[in-house]
MMTF fields as JSON, N, C-alpha, C and O atoms, coordinates in Angstrom:
{
  "mmtfVersion": "1.0.0",
  "mmtfProducer": "UNKNOWN",
  "numBonds": 491,
  "numAtoms": 492,
  "numGroups": 123,
  "numChains": 1,
  "numModels": 1,
  "chainsPerModel": [1],
  "groupsPerChain": [123],
  "chainIdList": ["A"],
  "bondAtomList": [4, 2, 8, 6, 12, 10, 16, 14, 20, 18, 24, 22, 28, 26, 32, 30, 36, 34, 40, 38, 44, 42, 48, 46, 52, 50, 56, 54, 60, 58, 64, 62, 68, 66, 72, 70, 76, 74, 80, 78, 84, 82, 88, 86, 92, 90, 96, 94, 100, 98, 104, 102, 108, 106, 112, 110, 116, 114, 120, 118, 124, 122, 128, 126, 132, 130, 136, 134, 140, 138, 144, 142, 148, 146, 152, 150, 156, 154, 160, 158, 164, 162, 168, 166, 172, 170, 176, 174, 180, 178, 184, 182, 188, 186, 192, 190, 196, 194, 200, 198, 204, 202, 208, 206, 212, 210, 216, 214, 220, 218, 224, 222, 228, 226, 232, 230, 236, 234, 240, 238, 244, 242, 248, 246, 252, 250, 256, 254, 260, 258, 264, 262, 268, 266, 272, 270, 276, 274, 280, 278, 284, 282, 288, 286, 292, 290, 296, 294, 300, 298, 304, 302, 308, 306, 312, 310, 316, 314, 320, 318, 324, 322, 328, 326, 332, 330, 336, 334, 340, 338, 344, 342, 348, 346, 352, 350, 356, 354, 360, 358, 364, 362, 368, 366, 372, 370, 376, 374, 380, 378, 384, 382, 388, 386, 392, 390, 396, 394, 400, 398, 404, 402, 408, 406, 412, 410, 416, 414, 420, 418, 424, 422, 428, 426, 432, 430, 436, 434, 440, 438, 444, 442, 448, 446, 452, 450, 456, 454, 460, 458, 464, 462, 468, 466, 472, 470, 476, 474, 480, 478, 484, 482, 488, 486],
  "bondOrderList": [1, 1, 1, 1, 1, 1, 1, 1, 1, 1, 1, 1, 1, 1, 1, 1, 1, 1, 1, 1, 1, 1, 1, 1, 1, 1, 1, 1, 1, 1, 1, 1, 1, 1, 1, 1, 1, 1, 1, 1, 1, 1, 1, 1, 1, 1, 1, 1, 1, 1, 1, 1, 1, 1, 1, 1, 1, 1, 1, 1, 1, 1, 1, 1, 1, 1, 1, 1, 1, 1, 1, 1, 1, 1, 1, 1, 1, 1, 1, 1, 1, 1, 1, 1, 1, 1, 1, 1, 1, 1, 1, 1, 1, 1, 1, 1, 1, 1, 1, 1, 1, 1, 1, 1, 1, 1, 1, 1, 1, 1, 1, 1, 1, 1, 1, 1, 1, 1, 1, 1, 1, 1],
  "groupList": [{"groupName": "MET", "atomNameList": ["N", "CA", "C", "O"], "elementList": ["N", "C", "C", "O"], "formalChargeList": [0, 0, 0, 0], "bondAtomList": [1, 0, 2, 1, 3, 2], "bondOrderList": [1, 1, 2], "singleLetterCode": "M", "chemCompType": "L-PEPTIDE LINKING"}, {"groupName": "GLU", "atomNameList": ["N", "CA", "C", "O"], "elementList": ["N", "C", "C", "O"], "formalChargeList": [0, 0, 0, 0], "bondAtomList": [1, 0, 2, 1, 3, 2], "bondOrderList": [1, 1, 2], "singleLetterCode": "E", "chemCompType": "L-PEPTIDE LINKING"}, {"groupName": "PHE", "atomNameList": ["N", "CA", "C", "O"], "elementList": ["N", "C", "C", "O"], "formalChargeList": [0, 0, 0, 0], "bondAtomList": [1, 0, 2, 1, 3, 2], "bondOrderList": [1, 1, 2], "singleLetterCode": "F", "chemCompType": "L-PEPTIDE LINKING"}, {"groupName": "THR", "atomNameList": ["N", "CA", "C", "O"], "elementList": ["N", "C", "C", "O"], "formalChargeList": [0, 0, 0, 0], "bondAtomList": [1, 0, 2, 1, 3, 2], "bondOrderList": [1, 1, 2], "singleLetterCode": "T", "chemCompType": "L-PEPTIDE LINKING"}, {"groupName": "GLY", "atomNameList": ["N", "CA", "C", "O"], "elementList": ["N", "C", "C", "O"], "formalChargeList": [0, 0, 0, 0], "bondAtomList": [1, 0, 2, 1, 3, 2], "bondOrderList": [1, 1, 2], "singleLetterCode": "G", "chemCompType": "PEPTIDE LINKING"}, {"groupName": "LYS", "atomNameList": ["N", "CA", "C", "O"], "elementList": ["N", "C", "C", "O"], "formalChargeList": [0, 0, 0, 0], "bondAtomList": [1, 0, 2, 1, 3, 2], "bondOrderList": [1, 1, 2], "singleLetterCode": "K", "chemCompType": "L-PEPTIDE LINKING"}, {"groupName": "VAL", "atomNameList": ["N", "CA", "C", "O"], "elementList": ["N", "C", "C", "O"], "formalChargeList": [0, 0, 0, 0], "bondAtomList": [1, 0, 2, 1, 3, 2], "bondOrderList": [1, 1, 2], "singleLetterCode": "V", "chemCompType": "L-PEPTIDE LINKING"}, {"groupName": "ILE", "atomNameList": ["N", "CA", "C", "O"], "elementList": ["N", "C", "C", "O"], "formalChargeList": [0, 0, 0, 0], "bondAtomList": [1, 0, 2, 1, 3, 2], "bondOrderList": [1, 1, 2], "singleLetterCode": "I", "chemCompType": "L-PEPTIDE LINKING"}, {"groupName": "ALA", "atomNameList": ["N", "CA", "C", "O"], "elementList": ["N", "C", "C", "O"], "formalChargeList": [0, 0, 0, 0], "bondAtomList": [1, 0, 2, 1, 3, 2], "bondOrderList": [1, 1, 2], "singleLetterCode": "A", "chemCompType": "L-PEPTIDE LINKING"}, {"groupName": "LEU", "atomNameList": ["N", "CA", "C", "O"], "elementList": ["N", "C", "C", "O"], "formalChargeList": [0, 0, 0, 0], "bondAtomList": [1, 0, 2, 1, 3, 2], "bondOrderList": [1, 1, 2], "singleLetterCode": "L", "chemCompType": "L-PEPTIDE LINKING"}, {"groupName": "GLN", "atomNameList": ["N", "CA", "C", "O"], "elementList": ["N", "C", "C", "O"], "formalChargeList": [0, 0, 0, 0], "bondAtomList": [1, 0, 2, 1, 3, 2], "bondOrderList": [1, 1, 2], "singleLetterCode": "Q", "chemCompType": "L-PEPTIDE LINKING"}, {"groupName": "PRO", "atomNameList": ["N", "CA", "C", "O"], "elementList": ["N", "C", "C", "O"], "formalChargeList": [0, 0, 0, 0], "bondAtomList": [1, 0, 2, 1, 3, 2], "bondOrderList": [1, 1, 2], "singleLetterCode": "P", "chemCompType": "L-PEPTIDE LINKING"}, {"groupName": "SER", "atomNameList": ["N", "CA", "C", "O"], "elementList": ["N", "C", "C", "O"], "formalChargeList": [0, 0, 0, 0], "bondAtomList": [1, 0, 2, 1, 3, 2], "bondOrderList": [1, 1, 2], "singleLetterCode": "S", "chemCompType": "L-PEPTIDE LINKING"}, {"groupName": "ASN", "atomNameList": ["N", "CA", "C", "O"], "elementList": ["N", "C", "C", "O"], "formalChargeList": [0, 0, 0, 0], "bondAtomList": [1, 0, 2, 1, 3, 2], "bondOrderList": [1, 1, 2], "singleLetterCode": "N", "chemCompType": "L-PEPTIDE LINKING"}, {"groupName": "TRP", "atomNameList": ["N", "CA", "C", "O"], "elementList": ["N", "C", "C", "O"], "formalChargeList": [0, 0, 0, 0], "bondAtomList": [1, 0, 2, 1, 3, 2], "bondOrderList": [1, 1, 2], "singleLetterCode": "W", "chemCompType": "L-PEPTIDE LINKING"}, {"groupName": "HIS", "atomNameList": ["N", "CA", "C", "O"], "elementList": ["N", "C", "C", "O"], "formalChargeList": [0, 0, 0, 0], "bondAtomList": [1, 0, 2, 1, 3, 2], "bondOrderList": [1, 1, 2], "singleLetterCode": "H", "chemCompType": "L-PEPTIDE LINKING"}, {"groupName": "ASP", "atomNameList": ["N", "CA", "C", "O"], "elementList": ["N", "C", "C", "O"], "formalChargeList": [0, 0, 0, 0], "bondAtomList": [1, 0, 2, 1, 3, 2], "bondOrderList": [1, 1, 2], "singleLetterCode": "D", "chemCompType": "L-PEPTIDE LINKING"}, {"groupName": "TYR", "atomNameList": ["N", "CA", "C", "O"], "elementList": ["N", "C", "C", "O"], "formalChargeList": [0, 0, 0, 0], "bondAtomList": [1, 0, 2, 1, 3, 2], "bondOrderList": [1, 1, 2], "singleLetterCode": "Y", "chemCompType": "L-PEPTIDE LINKING"}, {"groupName": "ARG", "atomNameList": ["N", "CA", "C", "O"], "elementList": ["N", "C", "C", "O"], "formalChargeList": [0, 0, 0, 0], "bondAtomList": [1, 0, 2, 1, 3, 2], "bondOrderList": [1, 1, 2], "singleLetterCode": "R", "chemCompType": "L-PEPTIDE LINKING"}, {"groupName": "CYS", "atomNameList": ["N", "CA", "C", "O"], "elementList": ["N", "C", "C", "O"], "formalChargeList": [0, 0, 0, 0], "bondAtomList": [1, 0, 2, 1, 3, 2], "bondOrderList": [1, 1, 2], "singleLetterCode": "C", "chemCompType": "L-PEPTIDE LINKING"}],
  "groupTypeList": [0, 1, 2, 3, 4, 5, 6, 7, 8, 7, 9, 10, 11, 5, 4, 4, 6, 12, 5, 3, 4, 13, 1, 14, 5, 8, 10, 1, 2, 6, 6, 1, 13, 15, 16, 10, 17, 11, 18, 5, 0, 19, 2, 1, 6, 2, 4, 3, 16, 5, 7, 1, 10, 2, 13, 7, 10, 0, 4, 1, 1, 9, 8, 6, 12, 2, 16, 7, 16, 8, 18, 10, 14, 10, 16, 18, 14, 2, 13, 12, 7, 18, 8, 14, 5, 6, 1, 18, 6, 4, 8, 4, 8, 11, 12, 8, 3, 4, 8, 11, 6, 11, 11, 11, 8, 11, 12, 8, 8, 11, 1, 2, 9, 12, 12, 16, 8, 5, 16, 16, 9, 11, 2],
  "groupIdList": [1, 2, 3, 4, 5, 6, 7, 8, 9, 10, 11, 12, 13, 14, 15, 16, 17, 18, 19, 20, 21, 22, 23, 24, 25, 26, 27, 28, 29, 30, 31, 32, 33, 34, 35, 36, 37, 38, 39, 40, 41, 42, 43, 44, 45, 46, 47, 48, 49, 50, 51, 52, 53, 54, 55, 56, 57, 58, 59, 60, 61, 62, 63, 64, 65, 66, 67, 68, 69, 70, 71, 72, 73, 74, 75, 76, 77, 78, 79, 80, 81, 82, 83, 84, 85, 86, 87, 88, 89, 90, 91, 92, 93, 94, 95, 96, 97, 98, 99, 100, 101, 102, 103, 104, 105, 106, 107, 108, 109, 110, 111, 112, 113, 114, 115, 116, 117, 118, 119, 120, 121, 122, 123],
  "secStructList": [7, 3, 3, 3, 3, 3, 3, 3, 3, 3, 7, 7, 7, 3, 3, 3, 3, 7, 6, 6, 1, 7, 3, 3, 3, 3, 3, 3, 3, 3, 3, 3, 7, 7, 1, 1, 1, 7, 7, 3, 3, 3, 3, 3, 3, 3, 1, 2, 2, 2, 2, 2, 2, 2, 7, 7, 7, 6, 6, 7, 3, 3, 3, 3, 3, 3, 3, 3, 3, 3, 3, 3, 3, 6, 6, 3, 3, 3, 3, 3, 3, 3, 3, 3, 3, 3, 3, 3, 7, 7, 1, 1, 1, 7, 7, 6, 6, 7, 7, 7, 7, 7, 7, 7, 7, 7, 1, 1, 7, 7, 7, 7, 7, 4, 4, 4, 4, 1, 7, 7, 7, 7, 7],
  "xCoordList": [-7.353, -7.184, -6.17, -5.95, -5.546, -4.552, -4.683, -5.025, -4.422, -4.436, -3.245, -2.993, -2.498, -1.318, -1.468, -1.924, -1.102, -1.229, -0.765, -0.132, -1.07, -0.665, -1.826, -2.949, -1.598, -2.691, -2.956, -2.059, -4.238, -4.619, -5.622, -5.889, -6.176, -7.101, -7.14, -7.1, -7.218, -7.395, -8.649, -8.692, -9.674, -10.956, -10.925, -10.063, -11.887, -11.94, -12.301, -13.11, -11.691, -12.074, -13.506, -14.051, -14.121, -15.447, -15.381, -14.514, -16.296, -16.303, -17.629, -18.498, -17.799, -19.056, -18.962, -17.879, -20.136, -20.254, -21.211, -22.309, -20.766, -21.566, -22.785, -22.901, -23.686, -24.799, -24.41, -25.142, -23.228, -22.763, -21.979, -21.481, -21.884, -21.188, -19.705, -19.045, -19.172, -17.767, -17.541, -18.305, -16.467, -16.143, -15.481, -14.803, -15.703, -15.066, -14.594, -15.085, -13.649, -13.118, -12.699, -12.116, -12.999, -12.675, -12.253, -12.702, -11.391, -10.983, -10.809, -10.333, -11.227, -11.135, -10.042, -9.688, -9.502, -8.391, -8.645, -9.238, -8.198, -8.409, -7.003, -6.103, -6.883, -5.624, -5.895, -6.916, -4.98, -5.095, -3.963, -2.807, -4.261, -3.183, -2.555, -2.965, -1.588, -0.818, -1.046, -0.164, -2.21, -2.513, -2.706, -2.757, -2.809, -3.071, -4.311, -4.337, -5.336, -6.594, -6.654, -7.172, -6.141, -6.031, -7.41, -8.426, -7.392, -8.572, -8.284, -7.135, -9.376, -9.247, -10.009, -10.973, -9.58, -10.221, -10.313, -9.305, -11.474, -11.657, -11.755, -12.619, -10.845, -10.874, -10.925, -10.576, -11.362, -11.49, -10.512, -10.258, -9.97, -9.139, -9.975, -10.335, -10.302, -11.153, -10.327, -9.536, -10.518, -9.871, -8.771, -7.92, -8.759, -7.69, -6.283, -5.365, -6.135, -4.796, -4.35, -3.176, -5.222, -4.779, -4.528, -3.557, -5.345, -5.123, -3.713, -2.993, -3.359, -2.032, -0.917, 0.18, -1.155, -0.144, 0.232, 1.407, -0.856, -0.585, -0.033, 0.754, -0.425, 0.111, 0.232, 1.32, -0.939, -0.964, -0.829, -1.517, 0.039, 0.312, -0.036, 0.033, -0.391, -0.711, 0.472, 1.607, 0.188, 1.234, 2.057, 2.857, 1.886, 2.617, 2.16, 0.994, 3.104, 2.829, 2.544, 3.4, 1.393, 1.024, 0.563, 0.048, 0.736, 0.108, -0.924, -0.563, -2.192, -3.272, -3.87, -4.391, -3.806, -4.504, -5.842, -5.892, -6.965, -8.28, -9.268, -9.047, -10.391, -11.549, -12.674, -12.752, -13.615, -14.755, -15.986, -16.04, -16.925, -18.214, -19.336, -19.105, -20.529, -21.696, -22.782, -22.904, -23.528, -24.639, -25.821, -25.683, -27.019, -28.266, -28.83, -28.774, -29.378, -30.045, -31.142, -30.872, -32.374, -33.553, -33.593, -33.713, -33.493, -33.564, -32.474, -32.596, -31.359, -30.189, -28.987, -28.979, -27.955, -26.763, -25.589, -25.464, -24.717, -23.527, -22.259, -22.244, -21.254, -19.979, -19.11, -19.135, -18.349, -17.415, -16.069, -15.946, -15.044, -13.672, -12.836, -12.552, -12.418, -11.72, -10.29, -10.109, -9.276, -7.87, -7.51, -7.885, -6.808, -6.238, -4.725, -4.11, -4.118, -2.637, -2.291, -2.873, -1.35, -0.879, 0.603, 1.205, 1.242, 2.702, 3.122, 2.472, 4.209, 4.75, 5.534, 6.301, 5.327, 6.017, 6.963, 6.524, 8.252, 9.236, 10.378, 10.439, 11.272, 12.418, 13.307, 13.803, 13.527, 14.366, 13.63, 14.279, 12.331, 11.596, 11.301, 11.091, 11.262, 10.88, 9.456, 8.662, 9.105, 7.676, 6.781, 7.171, 5.536, 4.555, 4.007, 3.372, 4.226, 3.72, 4.446, 3.975, 5.619, 6.418, 7.318, 7.991, 7.364, 8.282, 9.719, 9.985, 10.648, 12.023, 12.539, 12.12, 13.437, 14.013, 15.2, 16.111, 15.255, 16.392, 17.648, 17.581, 18.831, 20.059, 20.278, 19.711, 21.105, 21.338, 22.122, 22.885, 21.894, 22.568, 24.025, 24.333, 24.954, 26.331, 26.62, 25.957, 27.576, 27.811, 28.492, 28.265, 29.29, 29.903, 30.161, 30.472, 30.025, 30.258, 31.74, 32.561, 32.115, 33.547, 34.193, 33.553, 35.411, 36.085, 36.911, 37.595, 36.852, 37.62, 38.691, 38.402, 39.927, 41.057, 41.492, 41.152, 42.186, 42.669, 43.597, 43.725, 44.278, 45.206, 44.412, 44.999, 43.079, 42.284, 41.799, 40.984, 42.287, 41.807, 42.156, 41.446, 43.239, 43.657, 42.639, 42.332, 42.149, 41.146, 41.883, 42.559, 41.754, 42.424, 41.596, 42.064, 40.391, 39.555, 40.021, 40.459, 39.925, 40.443, 39.453, 39.767, 38.355, 37.384, 36.984, 36.167],
  "yCoordList": [7.031, 5.69, 4.984, 5.374, 3.923, 3.207, 1.663, 1.219, 0.904, -0.559, -1.069, -0.624, -1.976, -2.545, -4.02, -4.743, -4.489, -5.902, -6.247, -5.433, -7.477, -8.04, -8.001, -8.318, -7.625, -7.677, -9.096, -9.808, -9.541, -10.949, -11.032, -12.12, -9.896, -9.888, -8.549, -7.51, -8.579, -7.345, -7.623, -8.519, -6.769, -6.919, -6.164, -5.32, -6.502, -5.87, -4.39, -4.041, -3.509, -2.123, -1.892, -2.662, -0.846, -0.442, 0.978, 1.771, 1.27, 2.657, 2.966, 2.102, 4.236, 4.662, 6.16, 6.745, 6.761, 8.149, 8.751, 8.244, 9.841, 10.491, 11.243, 11.348, 11.761, 12.503, 13.745, 14.233, 14.256, 15.479, 15.177, 16.083, 13.884, 13.473, 13.207, 13.026, 13.183, 12.933, 11.415, 10.773, 10.849, 9.452, 9.278, 10.172, 8.111, 7.776, 6.342, 5.546, 6.008, 4.684, 4.443, 5.32, 3.22, 2.811, 1.364, 0.583, 1.002, -0.387, -0.753, 0.041, -2.006, -2.427, -3.436, -4.197, -3.422, -4.317, -4.847, -4.149, -6.103, -6.693, -6.929, -7.505, -6.448, -6.504, -7.293, -7.071, -8.218, -9.024, -8.659, -8.607, -8.407, -8.113, -9.341, -10.451, -9.198, -10.33, -10.56, -11.075, -10.181, -10.358, -11.857, -12.687, -12.182, -13.518, -14.075, -15.232, -13.266, -13.557, -12.582, -11.481, -12.925, -12.028, -11.434, -12.128, -10.16, -9.455, -9.019, -8.798, -8.894, -8.457, -7.131, -6.865, -6.351, -5.05, -4.909, -5.055, -4.635, -4.296, -2.816, -2.216, -2.198, -0.725, -0.379, -1.185, 0.82, 1.347, 2.447, 3.324, 2.383, 3.529, 4.162, 3.467, 5.436, 6.145, 7.031, 7.848, 6.861, 7.743, 7.061, 6.41, 7.188, 6.597, 6.994, 6.175, 8.291, 8.768, 8.128, 7.772, 7.952, 7.295, 5.867, 5.35, 5.141, 3.746, 3.519, 2.604, 4.373, 4.262, 4.758, 4.2, 5.736, 6.254, 5.176, 4.912, 4.546, 3.551, 2.286, 1.619, 1.91, 0.706, -0.471, -0.996, -0.885, -1.96, -3.292, -3.55, -4.148, -5.459, -6.581, -6.373, -7.711, -8.881, -9.263, -9.337, -9.505, -9.987, -8.9, -9.204, -7.626, -6.519, -6.286, -6.5, -5.833, -5.381, -3.866, -3.107, -3.429, -2.038, -1.467, -2.189, -0.156, 0.601, 1.506, 2.397, 1.264, 2.016, 3.026, 2.655, 4.296, 5.322, 5.585, 5.757, 5.624, 5.631, 6.417, 6.741, 6.717, 7.376, 6.415, 5.656, 6.422, 5.574, 6.514, 7.552, 6.14, 6.858, 5.872, 4.746, 6.279, 5.381, 6.127, 7.35, 5.394, 5.987, 5.083, 3.877, 5.676, 4.935, 4.765, 5.657, 3.555, 3.308, 2.279, 1.171, 2.686, 1.815, 1.22, 0.004, 2.053, 1.649, 0.759, 0.117, 0.697, -0.068, 0.899, 1.891, 0.592, 1.386, 0.59, -0.61, 1.305, 0.692, 1.508, 2.737, 0.806, 1.517, 1.63, 0.767, 2.697, 2.917, 3.186, 4.098, 2.397, 2.581, 3.019, 2.214, 4.308, 4.835, 5.255, 6.067, 4.654, 4.954, 6.343, 6.695, 7.113, 8.342, 8.365, 9.281, 7.324, 7.204, 5.709, 5.007, 5.247, 3.887, 3.927, 4.556, 3.252, 3.156, 1.735, 0.919, 1.409, 0.042, -0.15, 0.718, -1.301, -1.657, -2.775, -3.819, -2.567, -3.601, -3.733, -3.04, -4.626, -4.857, -3.611, -3.313, -2.874, -1.707, -0.436, 0.578, -0.444, 0.779, 0.903, -0.125, 2.092, 2.231, 1.906, 1.987, 1.538, 1.119, 2.292, 3.449, 1.96, 3.021, 3.68, 4.729, 3.107, 3.669, 4.921, 5.618, 5.183, 6.326, 6.047, 6.959, 4.785, 4.483, 4.488, 4.116, 4.883, 4.902, 3.461, 2.523, 3.311, 2.006, 1.772, 2.599, 0.709, 0.495, 0.184, -0.399, 0.541, 0.267, -1.264, -2.005, -1.714, -3.174, -3.615, -2.856, -4.888, -5.449, -5.622, -5.915, -5.47, -5.705, -7.189, -8.104, -7.398, -8.735, -9.57, -10.779, -8.985, -9.734, -8.757, -7.584, -9.267, -8.469, -8.178, -9.034, -6.95, -6.698, -7.557, -7.84, -7.941, -8.755, -7.845, -6.942, -8.072, -7.294, -8.21, -9.277, -7.769, -8.53, -8.139, -7.034, -8.911, -8.626, -7.444, -6.751, -7.173, -6.04, -4.712, -3.635, -4.794, -3.602, -3.086, -2.166, -3.662, -3.43, -1.946, -1.355, -1.373, -0.043, 0.94, 0.862, 1.82, 2.81, 4.016, 4.711, 4.279, 5.379, 6.622, 7.594, 6.672, 7.786, 8.904, 8.627, 10.148, 11.25, 11.668, 12.637, 11.098, 11.497, 10.365, 10.542],
  "zCoordList": [5.006, 5.496, 4.611, 3.464, 5.165, 4.411, 4.63, 5.726, 3.625, 3.7, 2.964, 1.845, 3.527, 2.938, 2.698, 3.584, 1.534, 1.209, -0.14, -0.813, -0.577, -1.854, -2.81, -2.419, -4.042, -5.052, -5.416, -5.868, -5.216, -5.492, -6.644, -7.154, -7.054, -8.222, -8.873, -8.213, -10.189, -10.955, -11.819, -12.662, -11.535, -12.26, -13.612, -13.86, -14.451, -15.797, -15.63, -14.771, -16.465, -16.387, -16.811, -17.601, -16.3, -16.637, -17.209, -16.842, -18.097, -18.66, -19.193, -19.304, -19.536, -20.126, -20.401, -20.424, -20.609, -20.881, -19.859, -19.632, -19.25, -18.205, -18.837, -20.058, -17.952, -18.462, -19.212, -20.073, -18.868, -19.521, -20.808, -21.477, -21.131, -22.36, -22.284, -23.307, -21.056, -20.91, -20.682, -19.962, -21.316, -21.135, -19.754, -19.248, -19.18, -17.864, -17.91, -18.71, -17.061, -16.933, -15.505, -14.867, -14.98, -13.612, -13.62, -14.459, -12.691, -12.574, -11.06, -10.249, -10.747, -9.355, -9.157, -10.058, -7.926, -7.62, -6.224, -5.401, -5.928, -4.629, -3.998, -4.608, -2.751, -2.001, -0.705, -0.055, -0.324, 0.852, 1.802, 1.379, 3.07, 4.008, 4.589, 4.25, 5.441, 5.972, 7.496, 8.183, 7.997, 9.4, 9.714, 8.806, 10.996, 11.365, 10.728, 10.308, 10.652, 9.947, 8.795, 8.981, 7.574, 6.479, 6.065, 6.048, 5.745, 5.254, 3.847, 3.465, 3.059, 1.723, 1.565, 2.283, 0.66, 0.343, -1.165, -1.857, -1.678, -3.15, -3.196, -2.557, -3.975, -4.103, -5.609, -6.472, -5.865, -7.233, -7.526, -6.7, -8.716, -9.263, -10.357, -11.308, -10.275, -11.199, -12.081, -11.609, -13.375, -14.31, -15.064, -14.457, -16.385, -17.209, -16.796, -16.776, -16.462, -16.077, -14.791, -14.687, -13.78, -12.54, -12.758, -12.206, -13.547, -13.819, -14.407, -14.01, -15.352, -16.024, -15.074, -15.096, -14.283, -13.346, -12.301, -12.046, -11.689, -10.66, -11.207, -10.535, -12.444, -13.103, -12.162, -11.927, -11.614, -10.604, -11.285, -12.272, -10.786, -11.332, -10.297, -9.086, -10.806, -9.929, -9.072, -9.543, -7.803, -6.859, -6.19, -5.305, -6.586, -5.979, -4.59, -4.256, -3.747, -2.378, -2.447, -2.903, -2.016, -2.106, -0.818, 0.036, -0.648, 0.38, -0.316, -1.085, -0.035, -0.763, 0.185, 1.237, -0.165, 0.548, -0.113, -1.331, 0.671, 0.055, 0.871, 2.038, 0.198, 0.845, 0.735, -0.231, 1.767, 1.741, 1.642, 2.302, 0.839, 0.731, 0.518, 0.077, 0.823, 0.645, -0.155, -0.073, -0.893, -1.686, -1.588, -1.386, -1.733, -1.666, -3.087, -3.933, -3.286, -4.566, -4.255, -3.791, -4.525, -4.277, -2.905, -2.756, -1.897, -0.516, -0.048, 0.996, -0.823, -0.377, -0.368, -1.097, 0.481, 0.556, 0.055, 0.299, -0.664, -1.255, -0.842, -0.911, -0.433, -0.121, -1.359, -2.236, -1.416, -2.452, -1.81, -0.993, -2.171, -1.673, -2.841, -3.729, -2.871, -4.025, -3.587, -2.68, -4.285, -4.036, -4.561, -5.679, -3.786, -4.268, -4.289, -4.836, -3.674, -3.766, -3.617, -2.79, -4.419, -4.329, -4.329, -5.2, -3.345, -3.252, -3.189, -2.535, -3.864, -3.773, -2.484, -2.067, -1.865, -0.629, -1.024, -1.505, -0.826, -1.229, -0.253, 0.763, -0.575, 0.326, 0.417, 1.503, -0.672, -0.645, -0.265, -0.007, -0.219, 0.097, 1.539, 2.181, 2.126, 3.519, 3.71, 2.773, 4.907, 5.171, 4.953, 5.113, 4.573, 4.258, 5.486, 5.385, 6.639, 7.867, 8.373, 9.273, 7.757, 8.139, 9.3, 9.78, 9.791, 10.861, 10.41, 9.268, 11.228, 10.815, 10.575, 11.253, 9.615, 9.325, 10.237, 10.233, 11.014, 11.918, 11.194, 10.113, 11.724, 11.027, 10.983, 11.787, 10.034, 9.955, 11.187, 11.785, 11.538, 12.713, 12.402, 11.247, 13.32, 13.088, 12.683, 13.171, 11.821, 11.358, 12.488, 12.548, 13.351, 14.404, 15.6, 15.396, 16.817, 17.998, 18.116, 17.786, 18.597, 18.722, 19.857, 20.87, 19.666, 20.665, 21.581, 21.099, 22.875, 23.82, 24.385, 24.925, 24.248, 24.719, 26.088, 26.511, 26.796, 28.152, 28.129, 29.139, 26.973, 26.85, 26.754, 26.859, 26.553, 26.462, 27.83, 27.889, 28.899, 30.23, 30.651, 31.466, 30.091, 30.405, 29.785, 28.596, 30.577, 30.091, 29.574, 30.332, 28.248, 27.623, 27.531, 26.938, 28.073, 27.984, 28.937, 30.053, 28.496, 29.3, 30.36, 31.051, 30.57, 31.577, 32.452, 33.355]
}
């Protein structure tokens, strides 16, 4: 799945030590899209290497690819939205949807003169 929008919040990183003794780190970010009725998504980036690789900054336009999973704890269910790819969306970058970028519009329409009435085409 993918969500595109602007980073509006960067939450404090969380970390700890797993049951097996390995250290872990995760950080959450909030992105808001630009629909008529804007929606927000809070997603998690897991792992120090991914946090540094993505280097997400406040106000950036991002296309976030993510997986959703749910887990149960004490008769309650919790959703987890974990990003696995983050791409910047900018003026010079092609859109993240994979749609082709249209060519730029011509600066001025060509002018046809009355002297151009003769057809020079061989067919």
